N, C-alpha and C positions, 0 to 999 in steps of 0.2 A: 280137775283130776288129770294130770299129763295123758298124752293119747296112747303109751304103752302102757300105762297103768289101768285106762278104762278099758282097752284090751285085752287087759288078762281079767280084769275083774268081770267082763261079759262072757270069758270064755270058761270061768271056772262058774260064773253062775248056772250056766246053761250045762253044763256037766254035773254041776251038783243034783240038778232039776231033773237030769235025768235025758234031757233035749242032744241035737246035734251041737257042737263045737262051734262057737261063733266064727271059725275061720269059713264054715260051709257053706257057699252059696250057690244060687242059680243064676246065669245072666241068660237074659232074652234078646237078641241081635236081630235086626229089622235088617233083610237083605234086598238094597233099592229093587235091585236087576235081577233076582230068581223071584221075585214074587214071594218071599216066604221068610219064615219066623226061624233060627239058629237058637238053640239051648245048649246050652253050653258049662258044665263044671267047673266052677270060677275057683274052686281049691286044686283039685288037680290039673287045671287049663286044658280040659278034652272036650272035643265037640261030641253032643250026647245026641242027636237028633235034630232034623227040620223037618219043618212043617209049611205047606202050601196055605198064602193067605191072599189077601186081597192084591190089589195091583199097586205097584212101586211105593209098598209100605216103608215112612220114612219114621217120622216122631212116636214117640211109645213111652205111656205111662205106667204105671202100675198103681191098683186101688190099693188104699188104705190098708186094707183086710189082706193084701196081698192074694187076695183068690182070682183075678182078673185083669187083663193086660187091655191096654184101650191105644188100638193102633190106627194112625192116620194113615188111612190106602190112599193115596194122593190122587190116582186116577182113576177112583171109583167115587171121590167126592164124599166119603165118609170117612167114619172113626169107626173100624170095627171095636166089637166085644169080644175077647177071649178068654176062654177058661185055660187060666195058668197050668192047671194038670194036663186036660187031654187035648190041650192046643185046638179045641173046636170052638168054633164062631158062636155066639150064643145071640148075639145081637148087635145093633149099631145104633150110634149116635149120630146125630143131623148136623154135620159138622160146617156145612156151606163148602163152595168150591174150592179144591187144589188144600188141604190140609193140610200142612205142614210140620209144624212145631205146635207145642199146646203145653199147658200149666195147668197144673190142677190145685185147686184152693186149700189152705191148712187142714180145713175140716172134711175132705174127700167130697164134697158134693157140687162141688162145679168144675168145669175143665174153660179154657180160655182160648181159644183156638186163633191161630194165625190163619188168613185168608187173604194170601198172595195177592191172587189174581183180580177180588173185587175189593182191597183195600179196607178190609175190615177184620174188627176181631168180633169173632162168635162166640157168645157164652151158651153153654148148655149144663142145663139142669141133670145131674147121671142118673140119678132115681127115678126121673118122670121120662129120660130118654127124649130130652125136649127142648128146642132153641130157647133161651129166654130173653135175649136182645143181640142184635147184633150193630156194633159200635164202630162206624165211621175212624179213621186212623190215616196214615200216613201212605205212598205210595209204596207198594210192595210188602206189608209187614213180614219181619221175621224172626225174630225174637221176641219170647214172650215169658214174663216170671212173675209169679206173684209174692209178697212179701212175708215173711211167716208170721209179722203180727196180723194179717188179713187186710193191711189199708190201703194197699197199692196191688194193682195190675201195670206193671210195666211193658210195652210194646214198642219194639225197633222198627221202625221204616226204611226200607235198605236204601230208596230212591229219594226220600225227601231229607234222610239223614238228620232221623230228629229219635227223640225216646219219648212218648207218648205215654203222661200218666194218666192211670185209669183211675178214679175213686173207685173201691169197689163197692159202698154204699150206693152210689149215685148210678154207676154203671155209665158214666161219662167220662171223657176225658177232660181235664181241669187244668192243667200245663202241659207244656212241650219243651224238650230241653235239644237246642242242636247242638249234634256229636258229630265225629269226624266219619269220612265217606262211609259206606256202606256197613252201618252198625250188624251184627249178625246175631250172637246170641246175649242174652244177659240174663245175670243173677244176682239175688240178694243175699247178702251175707248171714247169717243168721240171726243175728241181732235187731235186721233189718236197719241199718244205721247207713250201709252204703249198697249201693248197683253199681256190677262191675258190669261193662259193656264192651264187645269184642268188637272192632272195625278192620274190617276185611282189607280193603286198599289201602288206607292210611296205614295198616301194619302195626296198630296202637291195641292194648288196653286203657280203656279211658274208666277212670273210679267217680262216681256220681255219689255226692253229699244227699240223703233223701231229704235231711229237714229242708237243703234248701235248693235242692233237684238241679244240683249246679255243680262242673267237672272241677272236681279237686288236685286232678294228678292225672298225668298222661305216661303209660308205660310204653315205652319202645324195646325193639328185641333188636339185638343181632347176634349172630352165629357165625361164627368163622367156616369160612368155606362155603357158604349159603348166601345166594345174591338177594337182595332187597326184597323183589318181586315178588319172591316164595315165600314170603314170610306174611302168611296171611290167615290172622288169626279167628278162631271159629268159636268152636267149645269151651265152657268154664265150668269147672266146679271148683267149690271153696270149701275148706273142713268147718265143722259147725265151731270149733274153738278161735277159728280165723285164727290160725298160727299159718295153713300155707293156702294158697290157691294155683290150680291148674287150667294151663290155658293150652287148647290142640292150636296147632302152626299150621296148619294147611299142607301144602307141598312141600314144606319146612321138611315136614315127618321128624319133627319133633314136638315135645311138650315142654311149655315154660314153668317151672318152679319159681311161685312169686312166695315171699315172704309177705305176708297180709297184713303184719303189723307194720314192717318198715316200707312197704310199699315197693319192692326193690325185686328183680329178677335175682335168684341166686342158685339159678342151675337151667340147662336143657337137656332132657331125656331124650333120646333116639329109639323111636319106634318105627311102624311101619309107612308105608308109603300114602299121602294125601288122609293125613288124622284127622278125623270129623267129628266125634263128639266123645265124651269121658263118663264114668259114671264112676263111684266109688261103692266098693262092696260095703254090705250093711254094717259091719264092725269097723268101716274104715282101717282094714290094713291093707287095703289089694286098692289100686286106681287100675281101670281098664279101659283100653281106647278103641274105637271102631277105624279101622284106617280102609279107605275106600277102594284104594287104587291095586294094594298088594293083598285086597281079598282075606283080610285076617282082621284080630284084635289083639291088643299088647297087654300084657300083664305086666304091673309096676308093684314090688313091694313096697308097703309104707310102714314106719319112716322113713327108711333106707334111701330111697328114691331109687329103687335098683329093676330095671325091664331084667325081667327073667326068663320070657318066654312070649312067642307067638302063637296064635293059634287060627289053621286058615278055618273059616264058615260058611265060605261061599263068595256070590257076586255083589259089591260093593254094599257091603255092611255100612248103615246109617247109624242106626240109633240103638241105645243099650239102656236096661233096666237090669237090677241083681234083684233077688229074694233071697231070704236068708233060709 
């Protein structure tokens, strides 16, 4: 079903069932320098409230049932469990030192955490609130992603310049792929056939074939009036139909729009300063960006690719998730 048709169908179903229209959603944004979490009404584009949490919050993941938030408070060396309604801390998870980014498995049972200082990926059993294993990877692990088919965990190491392929059944690294300098984020396509990886220093997006675990395409970025050194790709989002992918370009203050079939850049969207990370609304009608230096988030209407609003949220917004 086309994206517009899917959106309309979701909205109609929601209305007929007596629920909230599909366009309504709540955003949770980590504020790295405020030690806080911002709550934003995504449909209205309005800051609702902020709540103090742990020290230097960055990565954030929503539980599968939408009831809890998992937040990496890097300077506390834990992942906090936050009740999504009350915003109160209800527990912690043993993340290892300096957690920053992490990913959840498709079943919502395990978290896989990048421990940048220790060169490890920590596997956490969420229900037991216990560490399952620490897996050695390259120097300064950063990006991490779990394939939707549940086979792979991909970890990028910024200094080793590799993607490490962790077999989820074995919880061991079984292959490594050399990539361009300072790989940051990683994201699998919904069919688990491709892995997209950003290289911050090289200024490119790498497309890897999962079957061969090799790079099949490098996508560069050229923005009129923006010097090459300011184009620093970081966060990635790919829509589930693989029509478009989106890449945050850091101090270039742009989001690149990628035709995910042709693997070509089709547009650049001007957003806030030092755009870090991205998130879709639950119905995929909007894309949100966290802009670390301008201290706001940008709202992008899809599929028109139109930036409609910026919302001030607090100091150094870093991670973002959306809840229906």
